[in-house]
C-alpha positions as CSV (number, residue, x, y, z in Angstrom):
1,X,73.7,154.8,-42.5
2,X,70.1,156.1,-42.3
3,X,69.5,154.4,-38.9
4,X,72.3,156.4,-37.3
5,X,71.0,159.7,-38.6
6,X,67.5,158.9,-37.4
7,X,68.9,158.3,-33.9
8,X,70.9,161.5,-34.0
9,X,67.8,163.5,-35.0
10,X,65.8,162.0,-32.2
11,X,68.6,162.8,-29.7
12,X,68.8,166.4,-31.0
13,X,65.1,166.9,-30.5
14,X,64.7,165.3,-27.1
15,X,65.0,167.8,-24.2
16,X,68.1,167.7,-22.1
17,X,67.8,165.9,-18.8
18,X,67.0,168.1,-15.8
19,X,70.1,168.8,-13.9
20,X,70.2,170.3,-10.5
21,X,73.3,171.4,-8.7
22,X,74.2,169.3,-5.7
23,X,72.7,170.7,-2.5
24,X,75.4,172.4,-0.4
25,X,73.4,172.6,2.8
26,X,70.5,170.9,4.6
27,X,68.0,173.6,3.5
28,X,68.9,173.1,-0.2
29,X,68.7,169.3,0.3
30,X,65.1,169.6,1.7
31,X,64.1,171.7,-1.3
32,X,65.7,169.3,-3.7
33,X,64.0,166.3,-2.2
34,X,60.6,168.0,-2.7
35,X,61.6,169.0,-6.2
36,X,62.5,165.4,-7.1
37,X,59.0,164.3,-6.0
38,X,57.4,167.2,-7.8
39,X,59.3,166.3,-11.0
40,X,58.1,162.7,-10.8
41,X,54.5,163.8,-10.2
42,X,54.6,166.3,-13.0
43,X,55.8,163.5,-15.3
44,X,52.7,161.6,-14.3
45,X,50.4,164.5,-15.1
46,X,50.1,166.1,-11.7
47,X,51.3,169.6,-12.3
48,X,51.6,171.9,-9.3
49,X,49.6,175.1,-9.8
50,X,51.5,178.3,-9.1
51,X,49.2,179.2,-6.3
52,X,49.2,175.8,-4.7
53,X,51.0,175.2,-1.4
54,X,53.0,172.0,-0.9
55,X,50.5,170.4,1.4
56,X,47.6,171.0,-0.9
57,X,49.6,169.8,-3.9
58,X,50.6,166.5,-2.3
59,X,47.1,166.0,-0.8
60,X,45.7,166.4,-4.4
61,X,48.4,164.4,-6.2
62,X,48.8,161.6,-3.6
63,X,45.5,161.4,-1.7
64,X,46.1,157.9,-0.4
65,X,49.6,158.7,0.8
66,X,48.3,161.9,2.4
67,X,45.7,159.9,4.3
68,X,47.8,156.8,5.0
69,X,51.2,157.8,6.1
70,X,53.5,160.4,7.4
71,X,55.9,160.7,4.5
72,X,53.9,163.1,2.4
73,X,52.9,165.3,5.3
74,X,56.4,165.4,6.7
75,X,57.9,166.2,3.4
76,X,55.4,169.1,2.9
77,X,56.1,170.4,6.4
78,X,59.8,170.3,5.9
79,X,59.6,171.9,2.5
80,X,57.5,174.8,3.8
81,X,59.9,175.3,6.7
82,X,62.9,175.3,4.4
83,X,61.3,177.5,1.8
84,X,59.5,180.1,3.8
85,X,61.1,180.4,7.2
86,X,64.4,181.6,8.6
87,X,64.6,178.8,11.2
88,X,67.7,176.7,10.9
89,X,67.4,173.4,8.9
90,X,69.6,170.7,10.2
91,X,71.0,167.5,8.6
92,X,68.3,165.4,10.4
93,X,65.6,167.4,8.6
94,X,67.4,166.9,5.3
95,X,67.7,163.2,6.0
96,X,64.0,163.0,6.8
97,X,63.0,164.9,3.6
98,X,65.2,162.7,1.4
99,X,63.8,159.6,3.0
100,X,60.2,160.7,2.6
101,X,60.7,161.8,-1.0
102,X,62.5,158.5,-1.8
103,X,59.7,156.5,-0.2
104,X,57.0,158.3,-2.1
105,X,58.9,158.0,-5.4
106,X,59.5,154.3,-4.9
107,X,55.8,153.8,-4.2
108,X,55.0,155.7,-7.4
109,X,57.4,153.5,-9.4
110,X,55.7,150.4,-8.0
111,X,52.2,151.6,-8.8
112,X,51.8,154.9,-10.7
113,X,48.0,154.8,-10.0
114,X,48.6,154.6,-6.3
């Protein structure tokens, strides 16, 4: 039927969902938590510039969250530590990053204009 072929065409043209491999250590979990938030913000039109540090990006994309709470600041700090340092990243840091990212994404889902 024509309806089925139309649906098949739409599916063929739509981009595949982003897939990330499952983090195998706390450092990768921190990076993935930040990437999840970055993906959501990009979907809302807040693209991170190649030169932009995590702190500046989150302050620009989420100014209220940056001023109000610790989640955005903590996630940016943990991301920078995981991405650019050789210091060990433990499971507590990964848990904090995942919690911060989840909190911010949930707030975006409740109010994208937040």
